[in-house]
C-alpha positions as CSV (number, residue, x, y, z in Angstrom):
1,M,163.2,148.2,120.6
2,N,166.0,150.7,119.7
3,E,168.0,149.2,117.1
4,P,168.8,145.7,118.8
5,S,172.3,144.2,119.0
6,V,172.8,140.5,118.6
7,M,175.2,138.0,120.7
8,T,175.4,134.8,119.8
9,S,176.5,131.9,122.5
10,G,178.0,129.7,120.1
11,A,178.4,132.8,116.6
12,P,178.3,133.8,112.7
13,G,174.2,133.2,107.6
14,S,173.3,135.3,103.0
15,S,169.9,134.6,100.8
16,A,172.3,132.9,97.9
17,G,174.2,130.6,100.3
18,Q,170.4,129.7,101.5
19,D,169.1,129.2,98.2
20,V,172.2,126.9,98.0
21,A,171.3,125.1,100.8
22,Q,167.6,124.5,100.0
23,R,168.3,123.0,96.3
24,S,170.4,120.7,98.0
25,A,168.0,119.7,100.6
26,N,165.3,119.0,97.2
27,H,167.4,116.7,95.9
28,A,168.1,114.8,99.5
29,G,165.6,112.3,101.1
30,P,162.4,112.9,103.1
31,E,164.1,113.5,106.6
32,A,166.8,116.2,105.3
33,R,163.7,117.9,103.3
34,R,161.5,118.6,106.7
35,P,161.7,121.5,108.2
36,P,164.3,122.4,111.0
37,A,162.6,122.7,114.6
38,P,161.6,125.5,115.7
39,F,164.7,127.7,118.1
40,P,163.2,127.9,122.0
41,L,163.4,131.9,122.3
42,T,163.1,133.4,125.7
43,V,162.1,137.4,126.5
44,I,163.8,139.3,129.5
45,T,162.4,142.1,130.5
46,G,162.2,144.4,133.3
47,F,161.5,148.0,134.4
48,L,164.0,150.7,134.3
49,G,166.8,149.7,137.1
50,A,165.2,146.0,138.0
51,G,169.0,144.9,137.3
52,K,168.3,143.7,133.5
53,T,172.3,144.6,133.5
54,T,173.8,142.4,136.4
55,L,171.9,139.7,135.1
56,L,172.4,139.5,131.3
57,N,176.3,139.9,132.4
58,R,176.2,137.0,135.1
59,L,174.3,134.7,131.8
60,L,177.1,135.6,129.4
61,R,179.3,134.2,131.3
62,D,177.1,130.8,131.8
63,P,178.6,128.0,130.3
64,A,175.3,126.5,129.6
65,L,174.5,129.6,127.3
66,S,177.6,129.0,124.9
67,D,174.4,127.9,121.9
68,T,172.7,130.7,122.3
69,L,172.1,133.9,120.5
70,V,171.4,137.1,122.7
71,I,169.6,140.1,121.4
72,I,170.0,143.2,123.2
73,N,169.3,147.1,122.1
74,E,172.9,148.6,122.8
75,F,175.8,147.4,124.0
76,G,176.6,149.9,126.0
77,E,173.6,149.9,127.7
78,I,174.3,146.4,129.6
79,G,177.9,147.8,130.4
80,L,179.6,144.5,128.7
81,D,183.0,143.9,131.1
82,H,185.2,144.6,128.9
83,L,187.5,141.7,130.0
84,L,185.0,139.3,128.8
85,V,185.7,140.3,125.5
86,E,187.7,137.5,122.9
87,Q,187.7,139.1,119.9
88,A,185.9,142.8,118.4
89,G,184.5,143.6,114.9
90,D,182.7,146.4,113.5
91,D,178.9,144.5,114.2
92,M,180.5,141.7,116.3
93,L,181.9,141.0,119.6
94,V,183.1,137.3,120.9
95,M,182.6,136.9,124.3
96,T,185.3,134.4,126.1
97,S,182.5,132.5,127.3
98,G,181.5,131.4,123.4
99,C,178.9,134.3,123.2
100,V,178.6,136.5,120.2
101,C,177.1,139.6,120.2
102,C,176.4,141.4,117.3
103,S,175.4,145.2,116.2
104,I,172.5,144.9,113.4
105,R,171.4,147.6,112.3
106,G,167.1,147.8,111.9
107,D,164.1,146.8,113.6
108,L,163.6,143.1,115.5
109,I,162.0,141.4,112.6
110,T,164.9,142.6,110.5
111,T,167.8,141.8,113.1
112,L,166.1,138.1,113.6
113,E,165.8,137.5,109.9
114,D,169.6,138.8,109.3
115,V,170.9,136.3,112.1
116,L,168.6,133.5,110.8
117,R,170.1,133.9,107.1
118,R,173.7,134.1,109.4
119,R,173.2,130.9,110.6
120,D,171.8,128.8,107.9
121,N,174.9,129.9,105.8
122,G,177.4,129.2,108.4
123,R,178.8,132.8,109.1
124,I,177.8,132.7,112.9
125,T,178.2,129.0,114.7
126,P,174.7,127.4,114.3
127,F,172.6,128.4,117.8
128,K,170.1,126.4,119.5
129,R,168.1,129.4,121.7
130,V,167.6,133.2,121.6
131,I,167.1,135.9,124.5
132,I,165.8,139.1,123.8
133,E,166.5,141.9,126.0
134,T,163.7,144.5,125.9
135,T,164.0,148.3,127.4
136,G,162.8,149.3,130.7
137,L,159.9,150.6,129.5
138,A,158.8,148.6,126.8
139,D,155.9,146.5,126.4
140,P,156.5,142.7,126.2
141,A,153.4,142.1,124.1
142,P,154.8,143.4,120.8
143,V,158.0,141.3,120.9
144,L,156.0,138.1,121.4
145,H,153.0,139.1,118.6
146,T,156.5,139.3,116.2
147,I,157.6,135.7,117.5
148,M,154.0,134.4,117.3
149,Y,152.5,136.3,113.9
150,H,155.3,136.4,111.3
151,P,155.0,133.7,108.8
152,Y,158.4,132.9,108.5
153,L,159.8,133.6,112.0
154,M,157.0,131.7,113.6
155,L,157.8,128.6,111.3
156,R,162.1,129.2,113.1
157,F,161.3,130.3,116.4
158,R,158.6,129.1,119.6
159,L,158.1,131.3,122.4
160,D,159.6,129.1,125.6
161,G,158.7,132.1,128.0
162,V,159.2,135.2,129.6
163,V,161.6,136.1,132.5
164,T,160.2,139.4,134.6
165,L,163.1,141.1,136.5
166,I,162.0,143.0,139.4
167,D,164.2,144.9,142.0
168,A,163.4,144.4,145.6
169,V,164.2,147.7,147.2
170,N,162.1,150.0,144.5
171,G,159.6,147.3,142.9
172,A,156.9,147.8,144.8
173,A,156.5,151.7,144.3
174,T,157.6,150.7,140.6
175,L,154.2,148.2,140.2
176,D,152.2,151.5,142.0
177,A,153.3,154.3,139.9
178,H,153.7,153.1,136.7
179,E,150.9,150.5,135.2
180,E,153.8,149.1,132.4
181,A,155.9,147.6,135.5
182,V,152.6,145.1,136.8
183,K,151.6,144.6,133.3
184,Q,155.5,143.2,132.9
185,A,154.9,141.0,135.8
186,A,151.3,139.6,134.8
187,M,153.0,138.5,131.5
188,A,156.0,136.5,133.3
189,D,156.2,132.8,133.4
190,R,159.3,133.3,135.1
191,L,159.6,136.3,137.9
192,V,163.1,137.4,139.3
193,I,162.9,139.3,142.3
194,A,167.1,141.5,142.1
195,K,168.5,142.9,145.1
196,T,167.1,141.5,148.0
197,D,170.5,141.2,149.7
198,L,169.9,145.0,149.8
199,L,167.0,144.7,152.4
200,E,167.8,144.6,155.9
201,G,166.3,143.4,159.1
202,E,162.7,143.1,159.8
203,T,161.2,145.7,157.8
204,G,163.4,144.5,154.9
205,A,161.9,140.8,155.0
206,R,158.3,142.5,155.4
207,A,158.8,144.3,152.5
208,S,160.5,141.1,150.4
209,A,158.0,139.0,151.6
210,D,155.0,141.6,150.8
211,L,156.6,142.1,147.5
212,R,156.3,138.1,146.8
213,A,152.6,137.9,147.6
214,R,152.4,141.0,145.9
215,L,153.5,139.3,142.7
216,S,151.6,136.0,143.2
217,R,148.6,137.5,143.5
218,L,149.1,139.2,139.6
219,N,150.6,135.9,138.7
220,P,149.9,132.9,140.4
221,G,151.7,131.1,137.8
222,A,155.1,132.4,137.0
223,R,157.7,131.3,139.0
224,V,159.2,133.4,141.6
225,I,163.3,133.7,142.0
226,D,165.5,135.4,144.2
227,A,168.6,136.5,142.1
228,A,170.5,137.2,145.0
229,K,170.7,134.0,146.2
230,G,172.1,132.4,143.1
231,E,168.7,131.5,141.8
232,A,168.6,132.8,138.8
233,T,170.4,130.6,136.6
234,A,170.0,129.8,133.1
235,A,168.7,126.1,133.9
236,A,165.8,128.1,136.3
237,L,165.0,130.7,134.0
238,L,165.3,128.5,130.2
239,D,162.8,126.0,129.2
240,A,160.0,127.3,130.3
241,G,157.5,126.9,127.4
242,L,155.4,123.3,126.7
243,Y,158.4,121.4,125.6
244,D,161.1,119.8,128.1
245,P,164.4,119.6,125.7
246,E,165.9,117.1,128.3
247,R,162.9,114.7,128.5
248,K,161.8,115.8,125.1
249,T,158.2,115.8,126.0
250,L,155.4,117.9,126.6
251,E,155.3,118.7,130.0
252,V,151.6,120.4,129.9
253,R,150.9,120.5,133.7
254,R,154.3,122.4,134.2
255,W,154.1,124.7,131.5
256,L,150.0,125.3,132.1
257,N,150.6,125.1,136.3
258,A,146.6,125.3,136.5
259,E,147.4,124.2,140.4
260,A,149.0,127.3,141.5
261,F,145.0,129.4,140.9
262,S,142.6,129.3,142.9
263,P,139.1,128.1,141.4
264,R,137.3,131.0,139.5
265,S,134.1,130.4,141.5
266,E,136.4,131.5,144.6
267,G,137.3,134.7,142.8
268,A,140.8,134.3,142.1
269,A,143.0,137.5,141.8
270,A,139.9,139.7,141.8
271,H,140.3,142.7,143.8
272,H,142.7,142.2,146.3
273,H,143.8,143.6,149.4
274,D,147.4,143.1,151.5
275,D,147.6,140.1,153.7
276,D,147.8,141.7,157.0
277,G,144.4,143.1,156.3
278,E,144.9,146.9,155.3
279,H,142.5,147.9,152.7
280,H,143.9,149.7,149.7
281,H,141.5,152.2,149.0
282,H,140.8,152.9,145.2
283,D,139.6,156.0,143.1
284,H,135.6,156.1,144.3
285,G,136.1,160.1,144.9
286,G,136.6,161.0,148.5
287,H,139.2,158.5,149.3
288,E,143.2,159.7,149.1
289,P,144.5,160.3,145.9
290,R,147.6,157.8,146.4
291,D,145.9,154.0,145.8
292,V,148.8,151.8,145.9
293,N,147.1,148.8,143.8
294,R,145.4,150.8,141.2
295,H,146.7,149.1,138.6
296,D,146.7,145.7,140.1
297,A,143.3,145.8,140.9
298,R,142.9,145.9,136.8
299,I,144.6,142.4,136.0
300,R,142.5,139.7,136.7
301,A,144.5,135.9,136.9
302,F,142.2,133.0,136.8
303,C,142.0,129.5,135.4
304,M,139.0,128.1,133.9
305,R,138.3,124.6,133.6
306,S,135.2,122.7,132.0
307,D,134.1,118.8,131.9
308,A,132.1,119.6,129.0
309,P,134.3,119.0,125.5
310,I,133.2,121.6,122.7
311,A,133.2,121.2,118.9
312,P,136.3,122.5,117.2
313,A,133.8,124.8,115.3
314,A,132.5,126.5,118.4
315,F,135.9,126.3,120.0
316,D,137.2,128.7,116.7
317,L,134.6,130.8,117.2
318,F,135.0,131.5,120.7
319,L,138.9,132.4,120.2
320,E,138.4,134.3,117.5
321,L,135.3,136.4,119.1
322,L,137.5,136.7,122.3
323,R,140.5,138.1,120.6
324,N,139.2,140.1,118.0
325,A,136.6,142.1,120.6
326,H,139.1,141.7,123.3
327,G,142.6,141.0,122.1
328,P,144.1,144.1,124.5
329,S,142.7,142.8,127.8
330,L,144.5,139.6,126.5
331,L,147.9,139.6,128.3
332,R,148.2,135.8,128.2
333,V,146.3,132.9,127.3
334,K,147.1,129.1,127.6
335,G,145.5,126.1,128.0
336,I,144.8,122.4,127.0
337,V,141.1,121.8,125.9
338,A,139.1,119.1,125.1
339,L,137.5,118.8,121.5
340,D,134.3,116.3,120.8
341,D,135.7,115.5,117.5
342,D,138.3,113.4,119.1
343,L,137.9,113.1,123.1
344,S,141.7,111.4,123.0
345,R,143.5,113.7,121.6
346,P,143.4,117.5,123.0
347,V,144.7,120.8,121.9
348,V,146.8,123.2,123.3
349,I,146.9,127.3,122.8
350,H,148.7,129.7,123.7
351,G,148.1,133.3,122.6
352,V,149.7,137.2,123.9
353,Q,146.2,139.4,123.5
354,H,145.3,139.5,119.5
355,V,147.8,137.2,118.7
356,F,147.7,133.1,119.1
357,H,149.3,130.4,117.9
358,P,147.6,127.6,116.2
359,P,146.0,125.7,118.6
360,A,148.8,122.3,118.3
361,R,146.9,118.6,118.5
362,L,148.3,116.4,121.1
363,P,149.3,113.3,120.5
364,A,147.7,112.0,124.1
365,W,146.4,113.6,127.1
366,P,149.4,114.1,129.5
367,D,147.7,112.8,132.7
368,D,144.5,111.9,134.2
369,D,143.1,115.1,134.1
370,H,140.9,115.1,130.8
371,T,139.0,118.5,131.9
372,T,139.7,121.7,129.9
373,R,142.3,123.7,131.5
374,I,142.7,127.4,130.5
375,V,144.9,130.1,132.2
376,F,143.7,133.4,131.9
377,I,145.6,136.8,132.7
378,L,143.3,139.7,131.9
379,R,143.2,143.7,132.1
380,D,140.5,145.5,132.5
381,M,137.6,142.4,131.8
382,D,135.5,140.3,134.2
383,P,136.4,136.7,133.8
384,A,133.0,135.5,134.2
385,F,132.3,137.5,131.1
386,V,135.3,135.0,129.8
387,E,133.3,132.0,131.3
388,G,129.4,132.9,130.0
389,M,131.2,133.0,126.7
390,W,132.8,129.9,126.8
391,K,129.7,128.7,128.3
392,A,127.6,129.7,125.2
393,F,129.7,128.3,122.3
394,A,130.2,125.2,124.4
395,G,126.3,124.8,124.5
396,V,126.5,124.2,128.5
397,P,123.2,125.7,129.9
398,D,123.4,128.3,132.7
399,L,120.8,130.2,134.3
400,D,121.5,134.0,135.1
401,R,120.7,135.0,138.4
402,A,117.8,137.2,137.2
403,D,116.4,133.7,136.0
404,A,116.9,131.7,138.8
405,A,115.5,134.1,141.1
406,A,112.3,134.4,139.1
407,L,112.6,130.3,139.5
408,E,113.5,130.3,143.8
409,N,110.1,133.0,143.7
410,N,107.7,131.7,141.8
411,P,104.8,130.3,144.0
412,L,104.1,127.5,141.8
413,A,107.3,126.5,141.1
414,P,107.3,122.6,142.5
415,T,109.0,122.6,145.9
416,K,109.8,118.7,146.3
417,I,110.4,117.8,143.2
418,G,111.5,118.8,139.9
419,L,113.9,121.8,138.7
420,L,113.9,123.5,142.6
421,A,114.0,119.6,144.3
């Protein structure tokens, strides 16, 4: 990201002040010394021309974001409506909606640390959530890594969700031409389709339906939102994470959305073709050079389910091997896992490539389904390989095809009773 700008809905924290506050807290009771709850953080991404400028300007007017900090690359890039600017300073713009836009030099880590100091020291209005806008060409993964891996920031922020904008007019062509755009869509929790109002007639309706179908194949668990229909509100885009602030509960089923994924055995999100049956060829020598789904074919989205609980040590080894050996292929991983040391209290996991949040133990299962469910969005990785790893670490016996064929073709094998009965 370039030098980011910061916009807080609410506004302006120094190290000295933080030290004073800490000394005061040391003399307070246990409740006062408890660390503050981490702020939910949402990443907004999308390819160049996808409509982020329009969306951000709309969000900045929304009173629902009056307690929100918004980090952007540069004011000029989003074309802020100056009629909405109430007060201007060297590094800050105060919006009439209550949003404060600060120009802060440095990388994202420096920016986040700085705004936390400002907030803690009362120099900006206490914000309750953060939105980060990435550049059109940006891979959202490094932004997510920053929040999930930095020892201080991971205490102060929690990843709420990734919002990816797709241009309805040029979106299909962008996905065809740019692998970064496919990755942005595959990593999203919310997919916002912009400019659908510019599509006309039957051709436009078909293009819109095809784009929606393609996005659903890439990322079955993401909610698809139509911006032109007014659906891209703060309420629809935010709170996509595990925690529901309204009910103050853990919404595991909604967050995981495992039902949106076909069973792995049915080859979910493997090698897809269009709904009309037209076959899009891939680079196998003599085929046409333009392969419209060549990037899509690299993405595999599936939900792995397991009835067998796994030992905590085996689960740690499974995650460790997966992220260390195959980190770049793990676009998103999130799930709920049954551990055999406490069958009544599962753990939830959330990872982006090689970076994972520490697994969190839940007080109880969120519903009657006590099976392990892990959603994977992979790139250049076979879901069967992941399942095989899981079975190996979980101690689930799994006959490979060669073994099965050998048993079936064995003339001495029992046929009425026994293994092959």
